[in-house]
C-alpha positions as CSV (number, residue, x, y, z in Angstrom):
1,X,0.3,0.2,0.0
2,X,1.7,3.2,-1.2
3,X,0.0,5.3,1.4
4,X,1.2,4.1,4.1
5,X,3.2,6.4,6.6
6,X,6.7,5.5,7.2
7,X,7.6,3.4,10.4
8,X,8.7,5.3,13.3
9,X,11.7,3.7,14.8
10,X,13.0,4.1,18.7
11,X,16.5,3.7,18.9
12,X,18.3,3.6,22.4
13,X,21.8,3.7,23.0
14,X,23.3,2.3,25.9
15,X,27.1,3.0,26.8
16,X,28.7,0.6,28.7
17,X,32.9,1.1,28.8
18,X,35.8,2.3,26.8
19,X,37.8,-0.5,25.8
20,X,40.7,0.3,23.6
21,X,42.6,3.5,22.7
22,X,45.4,3.7,20.3
23,X,46.4,7.5,20.6
24,X,49.1,7.6,17.6
25,X,46.0,6.4,15.4
26,X,43.4,8.4,17.2
27,X,41.3,5.5,17.5
28,X,38.9,3.9,20.0
29,X,36.9,1.1,21.0
30,X,33.5,0.8,23.1
31,X,31.1,-1.3,24.2
32,X,27.6,-0.1,23.9
33,X,24.0,-1.5,23.7
34,X,21.7,-0.6,21.3
35,X,18.0,-1.8,21.1
36,X,15.4,-0.6,18.7
37,X,11.3,-0.3,19.0
38,X,8.8,0.2,16.0
39,X,5.2,-0.7,15.7
40,X,4.1,-2.2,12.1
41,X,0.2,-1.8,11.9
42,X,0.2,-4.3,9.0
43,X,1.1,-6.8,11.7
44,X,-2.5,-5.9,13.6
45,X,-5.6,-7.7,13.4
46,X,-9.2,-8.5,15.1
47,X,-9.3,-11.5,17.3
48,X,-12.8,-11.7,17.1
49,X,-12.2,-12.2,12.7
50,X,-9.8,-15.0,13.3
51,X,-11.2,-17.3,16.0
52,X,-9.9,-15.7,18.8
53,X,-6.5,-15.9,18.0
54,X,-4.4,-13.7,20.3
55,X,-1.1,-14.1,19.4
56,X,0.9,-15.5,16.5
57,X,5.0,-16.7,16.7
58,X,6.5,-16.2,13.7
59,X,10.3,-16.4,12.6
60,X,11.9,-13.0,12.9
61,X,13.2,-13.5,9.5
62,X,9.7,-13.2,8.2
63,X,9.1,-9.9,9.8
64,X,10.8,-6.5,8.1
65,X,13.3,-5.1,10.5
66,X,14.4,-1.2,9.9
67,X,18.2,-1.8,8.4
68,X,20.8,0.6,10.5
69,X,24.2,1.0,9.8
70,X,27.0,3.4,11.0
71,X,27.6,6.3,8.7
72,X,31.2,7.4,10.0
73,X,33.1,4.7,11.0
74,X,36.9,3.3,10.2
75,X,35.6,-0.1,9.2
76,X,33.0,-0.9,6.7
77,X,31.3,-4.0,9.3
78,X,28.0,-3.6,9.3
79,X,26.0,-2.6,12.5
C-alpha cells in the first residue's frame, strides 16, 4: 500500500565502557548496547475475525526489520 506513512523507529543507545585507545592512530573502541522499537500496523488484526487468536508466533526472518548502519566508521562493518 503506497499510502502508508513511514514507520517511526525508536533507537536507544546505552554506553557501557571504553575498551581500547590507540593515541597514535587516534582510534578508540567502545562497548555499547543498542535497541530498536517500532510498531508495524500491517501486523495488527481483530481476534474476533480469526477465531479469537490473540497471539501469533513467527520467525523474525519473516518480518520487516529496520536496517541500521554506521554512517561514520573506520571499518565498513555492518552495524
